[in-house]
N, C-alpha and C positions, 0 to 999 in steps of 0.2 A: 314463083314470082320473087320470093326471097329465099335464099339458101345460105345457111350458116354451117361452116365446116371447121372442126377442130379449133374452135375459138377458145383462147385463153387470155385472161386479163390479170395482170399483176400490178398492184399499187404499192409502192414502197417495199418492194420485194415480197409482198404478201400475195398469194394467189387468191383472187376474188372470184374468178370464174375459171373452171377447169374443163377443157375438152367438150365444149358445147357444140352439139350437132342437131339441127332440125331444119325442116323446110316449111314454108308458109304458102298456102295456095290462095288464089283470088277467090273472093266470096266466102271466106271463112273468118269466124271470130275465134281467136286462139287466146285462152286464158293462161296466165302464168300465176301459179299459186305456190305457197310454201310458207314456212315459219319466218319470223323476223330474222334478218341477217342471212337469208338463203342466197341472196344475189339477184333477186328479181329486178329491182330497179337498176342495178348495175348492168344487167343484160339489156334492158331497154335503152340505157344510155350508150352502150356500145353500138346498138343499131342506129341510134340517132346521131352518132359520132360526137357525142359529148365526152366520151372516154375513148382513148386510142387503144385498140387491142394489142396485146403482146405477140400473139401468134394466131394463125388461122385466117379464114377468109369469110367475107360477107359479100354475097352477090345479090344484086337487085336488078330485076329484069335482065338477067344474063350479062351483067356488067359489074365489075368491082364497084362497090358502093362509094369508095373514096375517090373514084375516077369520074364520077358524075359532075357536070358543071353545076355549081351551087344554085344558080338561078333556075335551071330546069328542075333540079332536085327539089327545090322549094315548092313546086307545084304538085309533086308526087309523094312527098314524105311530110306528114304532119305529126307534131308531137304535143301532147298535153301532159306536162310534168305535174308532180304532186303539188307544187306551189309555183305561182307566177307572180313575180314582184312587179308592181307598177304603182308609183306614188303620185304621178302627175294627174291633175284633175280633168282628164279626158272624160267625155260622155261615153256611155255604153256603146252607142253607135260608132263613135270614133275608134274605140278599141277593136270592135269587130271588123271595121273597115281596114284595119291594118292587114288583114288577110287578103285584101285585094291587090296588094302591091308585090311585085311589079304587075301592072294591069295588062292582061291579055284579052280582057273583055271590056265592054263599055261601062261607064259609071251607072247607067240605067240598068243594065243587066246585073251588075253587081248589087245594086239596091234591091232588086227582086230577090236575089239569092239571100241577102242579109235579112230581108223582111220574112222570108220563108223560115229561116233558121230561128229568128226571134220568136216566131209563133210556135214552132215545133218544140223549142226548149222552154216555152212558157215564160219568156222574159220580154215580150213586146212592151209591156207597161213600164219597163225600166230603160227604154232606149235613150231617153234624154237625161237620165240620172247621171250624176258624177260617179265615175267608177269607184273611187275610194270610199264612197258612202255605202257600198253594197255589203251584204253579209258574205261569209266565206262560200256558202253554197251558190249564191247568185254570181259571185266572181268566177267560180268554177264553170258555171254554164256559159258565161260570157266568153271565157277563153276557149271553151269547146266550140262555140259559134264562130269565133275567129279562126280556129284551126280548120273547121269544116268549110268556111268561106275560102280559105287558102287552097284546099284540095278540090274545090269545085271547078278549078281551072285545069285540072289534070287531063293530059292527052293520052295517058295510059292508066292502067289499074293503079290507084293510089294505095299507099300504106299509111295507116293511122295507128300511132302508138299512144297508148293511154296508161298513165301511171296512177293507179287508184282513183279513177275518175268519179267515184261515188263517195269519196271519203267525207265530204262536207255536206252531202245532200240528205234531205229527209226521205222517208220511205217512198212516197209517190214519185219524187224526182229521180231517185235511184232507178226505178223501173222505167220511167220515161226516157232517161238518158240511155240506158242500156238497150231499151227497145228500139230507139232511134239508131243506135250503132248496129244492132242486129239487122235492122231493115236496110241500112246502107250496104251491109255485106251481102245480103240476100238479093236485093233488087238492083244495086249498082256495082256489085262485085268488088267492093272495097275489101282489102285485106286488113284485118284489125288484130293487133296484139295488145292485150290489156293485162295489167297487173291487178289482181283482185285479192282482197282478204276474206270477204264474205263467201264462204263455200256454197251457200245456197244460190247466190247470184251467179257464181261461176257455173254451177250446175245448170241453171235455167237459161243462161244467155250465151254460152260458148258452144262451139262445135267440137273443139278439141282442147285438152288441157296439157300443160307442161307442169309437172311437179318438181320443184327445186329444193335442194337441201345442201347446205355447206358448199355453195358455188357450183353444184352439178345438177344436171337434169337426171332425176332418178326414175321418172316414169312419165310416159305420154300415152294419150288415148282419149276415147270418148269419156264424157263426164261419168257415165255409169260404170265404166271400166276403172276409172281412177279413184272415184270417191266411194271406196268400200270401207267397211268398218275396220278391217285390218290395216289398210293404208293410212287412214286417218289416225289410228292408234300409233302406228309406227312413226309417222311424220310429225304429228302435232301432240302426241302423247295425251290424247283424249279418246275416251271410249264412247262413241255416239250411238244413238238409235237412228236407224235409217228406214225411210218409208218411201213409197211412191203413191201417186194419186191417179186413179182411173187408168187410162191406157198409156199415160206418160211413163217413159223409162228413166227420166232424169231423177236422181235421188233427192230426197229432202232430208236434211241432216238436223237432228235435234239433240 
């Protein structure tokens, strides 16, 4: 569904991403992990076309990504950045409703979608609140609801890009948000690519991991293949204890 080949990104003559190659399949949650400055957010920004690649190709549904009509692409590609600036005193419902435009469904259908997401993200009680009055974690969930509203109109398998989607969330909401994302991949065949810093969340909620270091993908595979003591020591310079619980193969890192 998404194919990246020989991708290189240079900014001011500095190579930020070097020879990136990977494929993303429908129905999978792919986690991008690595130390600070590894190029994780830059990779996400090249896929969202916020940054223009220097070399290589990005194909989306067998078509060059930059050749998609912008209006059609907006229904198939949704992005939740680390920060979303919005200072106007819109209500929460107004912000989420931005995801409905351009409308391909009725306003009534759109309202049903919005109400469902408000409930799933535990922000129904905030729908009439002014957006600027919210906490950082509440704003993060509102923007996720907006992006998911946008993708609800997709006519093909949508791609959801998340850059540290749990950074401002408390413990319960971290699991609630990633559980919802995991469910969308499993039951509605969303393709999800998410940058995560918490290795235990990456272990629990992703199907595949890409480990990045200094602008390159240095390892890919299942969480239990990637999150070994040796790899964590090599990449993060931390010597962890690793355990599993019951029949689960996903590692727990302490």
